[in-house]
C-alpha atoms as one frame of an Amber mdcrd trajectory, in Angstrom:
protein
   0.000   0.000   0.000   1.529   3.373  -0.968   2.292   5.955   1.704   0.844
   8.811  -0.300  -2.443  10.134  -1.679  -2.759  11.381  -5.228  -4.690  14.607
  -5.614  -5.264  17.683  -7.755  -5.270  21.374  -6.894  -8.923  22.137  -7.605
  -8.896  25.848  -6.840  -7.616  28.523  -4.479  -9.844  30.250  -1.910  -8.327
  33.004   0.219  -5.329  31.473   2.019  -6.275  27.877   1.180  -5.980  25.539
  -1.759  -8.895  23.162  -2.233  -7.187  19.826  -2.872  -9.336  17.134  -4.481
  -8.422  13.522  -3.721  -8.911  10.649  -6.153 -12.156   9.596  -4.441 -13.648
  13.095  -4.777 -13.104  14.220  -1.183 -11.594  17.654  -0.725  -9.111  19.052
   1.767  -8.542  22.732   2.504  -4.740  23.039   2.557  -2.961  26.223   3.686
  -1.319  27.868   0.667   1.718  28.682   2.835   2.383  24.915   3.116   2.466
  24.348  -0.648   5.258  24.919  -3.157   4.925  28.415  -4.652   4.722  27.279
  -8.268   1.549  25.168  -7.979  -1.493  26.178 -10.010  -5.097  25.043 -10.379
  -5.258  21.676 -12.098  -1.767  20.563 -11.007  -1.463  16.929  -9.919   0.201
  16.411  -6.538   1.076  13.645  -4.101   0.486  14.014  -0.372   2.958  11.818
   1.505   2.033  10.213   4.793   4.798   9.649   7.330   4.826   8.523  10.901
   6.028  10.825  13.639   6.872   8.146  16.190   8.682  10.429  18.645   5.760
  12.881  18.802   3.320   9.990  19.256   5.346   8.629  22.166   5.565  12.100
  23.739   1.771  12.530  23.553   1.212   9.069  25.072   3.595   9.853  27.942
   1.801  13.142  28.653  -1.570  11.365  28.621  -0.273   8.712  31.061   1.063
  11.421  33.390  -2.288  13.256  33.372  -4.203  10.029  34.009  -1.852   9.087
  36.854  -2.359  12.530  38.435  -6.144  12.306  38.091  -6.276   8.843  39.629
  -4.318  10.051  42.697  -7.126  12.402  43.670
């Protein structure tokens, strides 16, 4: 299974690009997070990557909060 989604820049609205996925769903994507040279109709790939360290940090914070709540 690929780690990316194929999509098209459908249009631009204010500070967002409306990105249309292959299945017809749309995502409002901040223009500031796109390459400057993209235009309406351009095909793009959205890569999906795991952020394991951030996930572990969030889990540790959740455990600490739960531990503190259960003390009371």
